[in-house]
Structures are given as C-alpha cells and as structure tokens.
N, CA, C and O of each residue as an XYZ file, in Angstrom:
296
protein
N      87.979     80.106    118.258
C      88.473     79.111    117.323
C      88.598     79.723    115.944
O      87.772     80.533    115.525
N      89.619     79.332    115.266
C      89.794     79.813    113.909
C      88.985     78.938    112.957
O      88.706     77.772    113.239
N      88.621     79.522    111.841
C      87.788     78.825    110.868
C      88.434     77.517    110.422
O      87.744     76.516    110.224
N      89.731     77.525    110.268
C      90.456     76.325    109.845
C      90.283     75.215    110.882
O      90.082     74.054    110.526
N      90.360     75.573    112.157
C      90.187     74.582    113.220
C      88.754     74.068    113.271
O      88.520     72.883    113.509
N      87.803     74.958    113.047
C      86.396     74.567    113.069
C      86.116     73.563    111.960
O      85.459     72.547    112.188
N      86.603     73.839    110.780
C      86.381     72.914    109.657
C      87.022     71.563    109.914
O      86.448     70.526    109.578
N      88.212     71.567    110.512
C      88.897     70.315    110.830
C      88.077     69.510    111.843
O      87.896     68.303    111.685
N      87.587     70.184    112.877
C      86.786     69.521    113.896
C      85.489     68.973    113.308
O      85.094     67.845    113.604
N      84.833     69.770    112.481
C      83.583     69.326    111.867
C      83.833     68.130    110.956
O      83.023     67.204    110.919
N      84.926     68.135    110.233
C      85.265     66.999    109.382
C      85.486     65.730    110.181
O      85.076     64.645    109.769
N      86.144     65.873    111.341
C      86.359     64.716    112.204
C      85.031     64.183    112.742
O      84.821     62.971    112.795
N      84.135     65.093    113.141
C      82.833     64.678    113.646
C      82.036     63.969    112.565
O      81.418     62.938    112.826
N      82.045     64.501    111.377
C      81.268     63.896    110.293
C      81.810     62.526    109.920
O      81.058     61.676    109.443
N      83.100     62.299    110.129
C      83.708     61.022    109.807
C      83.528     59.963    110.882
O      83.737     58.778    110.622
N      83.148     60.368    112.074
C      83.002     59.410    113.168
C      81.546     58.968    113.309
O      80.650     59.499    112.652
N      81.338     57.994    114.173
C      79.980     57.481    114.354
C      79.183     58.374    115.308
O      79.745     59.216    116.009
N      77.884     58.176    115.318
C      76.984     59.027    116.092
C      77.218     58.895    117.591
O      77.025     59.862    118.328
N      77.629     57.725    118.054
C      77.851     57.523    119.488
C      79.003     58.389    119.985
O      78.933     58.961    121.073
N      80.055     58.482    119.191
C      81.201     59.300    119.569
C      80.821     60.781    119.589
O      81.251     61.521    120.474
N      80.034     61.204    118.637
C      79.586     62.595    118.579
C      78.677     62.903    119.760
O      78.758     63.985    120.342
N      77.815     61.961    120.116
C      76.933     62.146    121.265
C      77.737     62.226    122.562
O      77.387     62.979    123.471
N      78.809     61.452    122.641
C      79.681     61.504    123.812
C      80.364     62.870    123.917
O      80.482     63.429    125.007
N      80.803     63.393    122.797
C      81.412     64.721    122.765
C      80.397     65.788    123.187
O      80.741     66.731    123.900
N      79.160     65.636    122.748
C      78.102     66.572    123.136
C      77.891     66.556    124.648
O      77.723     67.607    125.267
N      77.902     65.370    125.237
C      77.744     65.260    126.692
C      78.900     65.949    127.420
O      78.689     66.631    128.423
N      80.115     65.770    126.913
C      81.269     66.429    127.523
C      81.158     67.948    127.428
O      81.480     68.657    128.382
N      80.705     68.442    126.285
C      80.549     69.882    126.108
C      79.476     70.442    127.043
O      79.631     71.536    127.586
N      78.400     69.696    127.228
C      77.339     70.150    128.131
C      77.838     70.199    129.581
O      77.473     71.101    130.336
N      78.676     69.223    129.966
C      79.265     69.250    131.304
C      80.167     70.470    131.465
O      80.144     71.142    132.496
N      80.957     70.744    130.437
C      81.835     71.911    130.491
C      81.021     73.197    130.576
O      81.379     74.117    131.311
N      79.928     73.258    129.825
C      79.065     74.441    129.874
C      78.486     74.618    131.277
O      78.424     75.738    131.786
N      78.065     73.530    131.897
C      77.541     73.605    133.261
C      78.608     74.150    134.214
O      78.335     75.032    135.029
N      79.830     73.610    134.099
C      80.910     74.063    134.968
C      81.219     75.540    134.752
O      81.481     76.267    135.710
N      81.191     75.983    133.505
C      81.437     77.396    133.226
C      80.343     78.273    133.816
O      80.622     79.345    134.354
N      79.105     77.821    133.715
C      77.999     78.584    134.307
C      78.140     78.650    135.823
O      77.855     79.680    136.434
N      78.571     77.571    136.415
C      78.766     77.545    137.861
C      79.882     78.513    138.252
O      79.752     79.247    139.231
N      80.972     78.515    137.493
C      82.067     79.450    137.760
C      81.604     80.895    137.604
O      82.004     81.768    138.374
N      80.771     81.141    136.616
C      80.261     82.491    136.403
C      79.410     82.940    137.587
O      79.512     84.082    138.034
N      78.580     82.048    138.085
C      77.690     82.387    139.196
C      78.471     82.673    140.477
O      78.051     83.497    141.290
N      79.597     82.000    140.659
C      80.387     82.193    141.862
C      81.470     83.252    141.690
O      82.210     83.545    142.630
N      81.563     83.825    140.497
C      82.538     84.883    140.251
C      83.948     84.393    140.003
O      84.897     85.168    140.125
N      84.109     83.128    139.660
C      85.435     82.559    139.436
C      85.793     82.419    137.961
O      86.889     81.961    137.639
N      84.903     82.797    137.068
C      85.136     82.620    135.639
C      86.146     83.644    135.148
O      85.958     84.847    135.331
N      87.218     83.168    134.523
C      88.267     84.058    134.035
C      88.143     84.333    132.544
O      88.322     85.469    132.107
N      87.838     83.308    131.762
C      87.747     83.483    130.312
C      86.285     83.471    129.893
O      85.703     82.408    129.677
N      85.698     84.644    129.779
C      84.295     84.767    129.405
C      84.051     84.284    127.986
O      82.968     83.789    127.675
N      85.036     84.421    127.136
C      84.858     84.023    125.741
C      84.700     82.510    125.607
O      84.149     82.032    124.616
N      85.170     81.769    126.575
C      85.056     80.307    126.520
C      83.593     79.870    126.550
O      83.232     78.857    125.952
N      82.752     80.633    127.246
C      81.324     80.296    127.287
C      80.726     80.346    125.891
O      79.969     79.459    125.499
N      81.065     81.378    125.151
C      80.548     81.511    123.793
C      81.089     80.401    122.895
O      80.353     79.836    122.085
N      82.371     80.093    123.041
C      82.974     79.032    122.241
C      82.307     77.684    122.501
O      82.028     76.934    121.565
N      82.056     77.384    123.754
C      81.424     76.103    124.108
C      80.002     76.055    123.573
O      79.573     75.031    123.043
N      79.268     77.154    123.707
C      77.889     77.192    123.216
C      77.847     76.960    121.706
O      76.985     76.234    121.210
N      78.759     77.564    120.991
C      78.795     77.380    119.535
C      79.232     75.974    119.157
O      78.728     75.408    118.187
N      80.165     75.404    119.912
C      80.598     74.039    119.618
C      79.469     73.047    119.888
O      79.347     72.042    119.187
N      78.645     73.321    120.900
C      77.474     72.477    121.157
C      76.540     72.528    119.953
O      76.026     71.495    119.525
N      76.319     73.704    119.411
C      75.445     73.844    118.248
C      76.008     73.089    117.051
O      75.261     72.443    116.317
N      77.314     73.166    116.853
C      77.942     72.442    115.737
C      77.784     70.935    115.917
O      77.498     70.210    114.963
N      77.973     70.480    117.138
C      77.864     69.055    117.424
C      76.435     68.569    117.211
O      76.221     67.488    116.662
N      75.462     69.358    117.639
C      74.064     68.987    117.417
C      73.735     68.950    115.931
O      72.939     68.119    115.494
N      74.335     69.834    115.158
C      74.121     69.843    113.714
C      74.621     68.547    113.091
O      73.944     67.957    112.250
N      75.804     68.104    113.503
C      76.357     66.864    112.963
C      75.491     65.679    113.376
O      75.260     64.779    112.569
N      75.008     65.661    114.619
C      74.125     64.572    115.051
C      72.849     64.551    114.221
O      72.353     63.488    113.850
N      72.326     65.735    113.936
C      71.099     65.834    113.131
C      71.346     65.320    111.713
O      70.472     64.684    111.123
N      72.526     65.592    111.165
C      72.857     65.108    109.824
C      72.948     63.585    109.792
O      72.648     62.966    108.772
N      73.358     62.984    110.899
C      73.533     61.535    110.948
C      72.220     60.784    111.165
O      72.171     59.571    110.961
N      71.163     61.474    111.572
C      69.880     60.826    111.771
C      69.261     60.506    110.417
O      69.383     61.287    109.474
N      68.595     59.354    110.323
C      67.913     59.044    109.050
C      66.752     60.009    108.837
O      66.123     60.438    109.804
N      66.466     60.348    107.611
C      65.360     61.278    107.354
C      64.025     60.654    107.763
O      63.800     59.456    107.596
N      63.166     61.488    108.292
C      61.847     61.017    108.703
C      60.946     60.883    107.483
O      61.007     61.695    106.560
N      60.128     59.870    107.492
C      59.192     59.646    106.383
C      58.059     60.665    106.456
O      57.529     60.936    107.533
N      57.702     61.210    105.338
C      56.595     62.158    105.292
C      55.290     61.389    105.231
O      55.161     60.407    104.500
N      54.337     61.845    106.002
C      53.042     61.151    106.068
C      52.051     61.846    105.190
O      50.899     61.422    105.102
C-alpha cells in the first residue's frame, strides 16, 4: 500500500464508528487465516499480501484503541 492510500484508509476509519472498525478487523482476521491456510498448503501466490494484512490489522487495532475511552487512574 502506498502512504497516500494508508492515510486515506486511516482517515476513513477514524471518521467511522467503533462497530464498523471492529467489523473490518474481523474481516481482516478472516483474510489472515485464509492466507495462512494457503501458505500451509502451498497455494499462496502473493506472499507480500500476508505482510500487508498483518500491518492493516495493526492499524485497525490502533484506531479501535483510540476510540476507547481513557481508563481512570487509581
């Protein structure tokens, strides 16, 4: 992904609600599972897609973390 695309995607995530972002995270995790399965069976063609999905999962988790209310310090 190009930096311009990443920023656009992150902006869209930050503008949407947490439920939509969580749904996207679930979809990415399913895709990651499928890619791992393809890798194990020797059918994976685009190895770089695994890295892209892993990084997009991290970005999505970051946005979800930003949307959580701050925890009170005890």
